[in-house]
Structure formats: C-alpha cells, structure tokens
N, C-alpha and C positions, 0 to 999 in steps of 0.2 A: 326445330328451331336450334340453331347453333348455340353452343355453350357461351360463346363470347358475347352474345346478345342479351343474355340473362344473368343476373346476379341475385343470389338468394341470401336472406338474412334471417337469423333466429330470433328468439324472444328478446335477447339482449342487444339486438341490432348488430351482432357480430356476423361477418360474412361467412357463409357456408361454402365449403370447398367442392370442387368437382372431382376430387380424388376418390376413386372407387374403393380404396382401402379404408376410408372413414365410414363409420356406421351411419352418419347422416351426411349425404352428399346429393348432388344434383346432376342431371343430364338435361340441359336446355330447360324446358318448361316442367320437367318432372323432378319432384323431390323424393329422394329415397331415404327411408328409415329402416335400417337393418337392425334386427333385435330391438324392436320398438319397446320403450319403457314408459310408464306413467309420467315420469319426469320430462318426457319429450312433449307433453301437452303445452299448448300455448299458441301465440300468434306467430306466423311466419310471413315474410314479405319477399316478393320477387320484384326486381327492377328490370324492366325490359327497355333496352336502348334501341331505338329505331331511327331511321333517317329523318323522321318528323319530330324526334325528341325522345322524351323518357316517359314510360308508363309504369305505374306501381300497382301491384296486386297484393292483396292481403288475404290470408287464409288462417282459420283457427282449427287447430288439431286437438281433439279430445282422445286421450288414450285411457281405455278402461282395462282393468285386469281381466275381466271376462264379461262379455255381453251376450245374452241369449236373445236372439231375434224373436219376434212375435211367435207365440206358441201355435202349433197346428192342432186345432180342436174342431172336429166335425164328426158327423155320423157316417161318413163314407167307410165302406168296408176296406177298400184299398186306399192307403194314405199316400199322398204326394208330398215329399219333403224336398223343397227346392233349396239348392245351394245359394247362400246370400250373394247378391250381385257383386260386391267388392271382391269376393273370392273368385267368382267366375271371370270377372274382368282381369284380375291379376293373372290367372291361369292362361287366359287367351293372349294377353299382351306379352307376357314373359315366357310363353310356351312351356308352361308347367304341367305337372301330372296331378290329376284330381283323384282323391280317395275319400272314403267315408269311414267314420268311427261311430259307434253307439256306446255311450257311457265309457269312453276311453278304450274301447276294444275295436280293433280293425274289422271292418266288414269286407272280407276278401271278395274280389271280383266286382266291386261297386266303384265304377270310375266315371259315371255320367253326372251331369249337372243336376239331374233330378233323380232322387232315390224313391222307388216305390216300395211300400211295405204292404205286401199282399195279405189279405185276410187278417188285418190287424186286430190284436186283442190286448188285454192289459199287460201282458209280458213284453209287448213291443214299445210300451211307454218308456221315455227316457230322453236324454240329450243326444241328438244326432249332430255330429260335427263334420262339416265339409272341409277338407284340407287340400290346399294346393302346395305342392313341393316344387320349387323353382331354383334355378342356379343363377348366381350373379357373381361375376369376377372369380369364377372357379369355386365358389362356396355355395352350399345348399341352404335354402331358407324355406320357411313354411308360413303361409297365410291361411287363417282359418275363420270359420263362422259357425256359430252354434244355433240349433233349432230344437225346441222342446216339443215332443209329441205326446199328446194326451188322447186316450181312447175313451169314448163315451159308452160305457157299459160293455159287457161281453156278449150280449144277445143282440142279434140283428134279425128283424122280421122281414120276410119276403111276401109279396102278394102274388097269387097265382096269376099268370098272364092270361088275359082273355081278349081275343080278337072279336070286336063287335061289328066291324065292317071291313071287307064285304062279307055278306052272309053266305055266299057260295064261293066257288073258286074263281069267278071272274067278276070284274067290276068294269062297267062300260061308262064312257064319258064322251061328250061331244068335244071335238077338237076346239081348243081355245077357251073352253069353259073352266071356271074354277070349280073345285070339288065342293 
C-alpha cells in the first residue's frame, strides 16, 4: 500500500511521519516503533484514502517492560521451546537473524524458531529468550520474546517395550481387511 494512501495518527491525534529517522514512523499500512517504550502505549489510528472515500482503522498498543509467554510445563524428556509468533514474524518479514538466550546468556549455535532442550532436568529451568536482530535504515534493532521453562521432577520412568502382536515374525491379513 503506497504511503500517500495512508496517514497514521498517535494518541494525541497528531499525524505520524513516514520519515525513517523518527523512532515512530510508518510505511503504508505498517507502523514502526523503534526502541519501543511503555509511554508508546495507547490508541493509534490509520486513515486510508481510497477512490471510494476514506476508511479509518484503530489499534491499541500495550507496551510492557517484560512479558513472559505461557510457561512450558510438561513431563516430556525433550522440551520444545517455541519462539513467540511476533518474533518469528518480525524475523521473517524484516529478514532478521534469530538467536536464543537462557537467563540472559547466549546459547551459541541456536538459530531456529524452535529450541529443543534434550534430556531436560532442573538445571535447564529458566527464562529462554528468542531474539531477532534486524536492520532498518542502516541501524540494528532487536525484537524479543521470553518463555519460562519448568521441569517436573528429575526422575523419568520408562516402561520396557513389549511387542504383543504379532507373536511370530509374520502377520498375515486378507487384502482389504482391517486389522
């Protein structure tokens, strides 16, 4: 959508610029907040001028200092920590680089949208942060999302595998028959 068709306004109904040097600016239908602050919370409005007239859209932005997405708590041995969708989308759209941290320490070599914690135990508990580093107008920015990992107990029990059918090496069935 061309910039001239859209005009954005902030909480005070002041027009937002398309100047990329501003920390809050827009490109068509996309509103950019660079170095987002809690003070940026509030309602924003876009006016879309079309050949049929004018359409107005309203969005509410909540800026939190730190938000931890739903904790990962299950009895699985290998834990799946998924990068929050807003970070994945940002990385995809802005062609960013994805990395992971655990308790603010970089997990080297972890660059996928899903982080697997193999044979998880109590020492693996903590806050896992998915970070997308992207460039806009020659400057680097980061978008992140946090997930809490909890491990239920250190002991995991396994049952011995027992094959109860077939009882010999072959199992015969008539064609087209359900087992």
